[in-house]
N, C-alpha and C positions, 0 to 999 in steps of 0.2 A: 436152414429153415425153421420160421416159427411157424407153427400150426398147430393145430386143439383147439380148447376151450377146457379149462379148469375152473371149479369153482374153490375157492378160498375166501377167508376172514380178514377185514382190515384188522390191526389190534388195537388197542384203546391209546396209542402216542403215534398212530395216522401213518402203519408202517403197513406193505405190503409183503407178504414171504412168496415171491415170485415161485411156480411151483419148479420143483428140480429139472424136468425136462426143458423148459424153457430159460432158467439159470445157467444150465451145463453150455447150451446151444451157443447161447447171448456171450458168457464168459470163454469159451474156448476161443472163439470166432473174434469176438471185440475185446474181452478186457470185461470191469469191473463199470467201468464211465458212464452215464446213460444223462439222456436228457427225457426229463418229466414234464409232461404239459398240456395241453387240449389243443385239438386242428378245430373244435367244432365250436361253433357260437353257442355262448352263454356257459360253455367249461361242461357238457354235458359225461363227456369221457373221458377218461384217462389216456394220454399216448405216451408209452415208456419207450424212447429211442436207444440203441448204442450210440453212444457219445460219436465212434465215426460215421454211422449214418447220418445223424442229424448234423455232421460238419456237410457231410457232402450235401446236404439238401440245403446246407447258407451257405453252399458255393455256387450253385445255380441259382439262388436267390440274387446273391450279387453279380449273377451276371446281367439283372432286370433293369432298365432304366428307374432310377431313382426317385424320378417322379411320378411314377404311374400307382395312382391311390390306392389300387389292387394291392397290391407290393405292400405299403407301407399300414393298409388296415390288415393284414396278413400278420406284418412282425408285428403289429402290436397286439393281436390274437396270444400268438404262441410264445412272444416273449409275458404279455400280463399275467398267462397260466403260468408260466414255464420256470423253473429251476436247473441248473446243472444234481445230479446225485452220482451216487454210488451204491450199487450194493456191496451190503455189508456182509462179514465173516457167515453169519446165521441166511445169508439170501432173503434180507428186507431190502426194500428199498421205502424211501418218506416218499409222500405225498402230504406238500404243504397246506397248509392252513386253505388258505383261498381257494385251490383247486378241489380239494376233500372235500369243502362244503357245496360248493357247485357242483363236484359231478356226484354227490349224494354217497361219499365215498364210506358208509359204514354197514358193518353188521357181513354179508354175505355177498360177493361179488366173482362176478365173471372175467378172467382173463385169457385174453383172447389172441392166438396166434394172429398177425397180418404179416408173415413174410419175416420181412428185416425189422418189425418194430412189434410190441407187445401194444392191444388197447384193452383197456380194463372198466366195467362198467357195473353198476348196481343193476345185482342180478332180478330184481321187477323191473325197472326202467329197461332192462335188456330186454326181459322177455315182452316186455309191452310193445316194444321198439322193433321186434319181429313179428309179431303179433299185426300191425298197424302197419309195416313195408316188408311184408313176404316177399321172396323172391318169385319173380314171377316166367310167364314162357317168354312175353316179351323181352326178360332182363335176359331170357337165355337165348333168345334169338340173336340179342346185341351181342353179347360173351362170345355167339359162334362166327359172327362176320372176323373174331381175333384167333379164330380154330381153336377155341375155348369148348 
């Protein structure tokens, strides 16, 4: 499981040093290959998937009717922002320039564990999101329907 939040910096070459706790968990279970993309419109967040997790997502997508317009838009989105990558020996992964720009990947960023993948947010953007979209009592009630 990938859980928690760690603050790191993006280096001048657009590389993210994945926090050791996440890197170890990912590499021990899945290896060093990753898919770096954004599943959010306008590419506001970077999603880093271990390649086996991403491939499982692709298998699910392949079962959907190819004529489904939502599928086409989703595949366009994740391919537009996405590129395969690898965690290097220093624990870094490159974020390509298009995604780096759209997600404001400069300076301080927050790396959040999302159970089976990582989300990387510009620190200021994430703090604003947390203030603008707080976890509410209604959210808690909805999750309680699922035993959470």
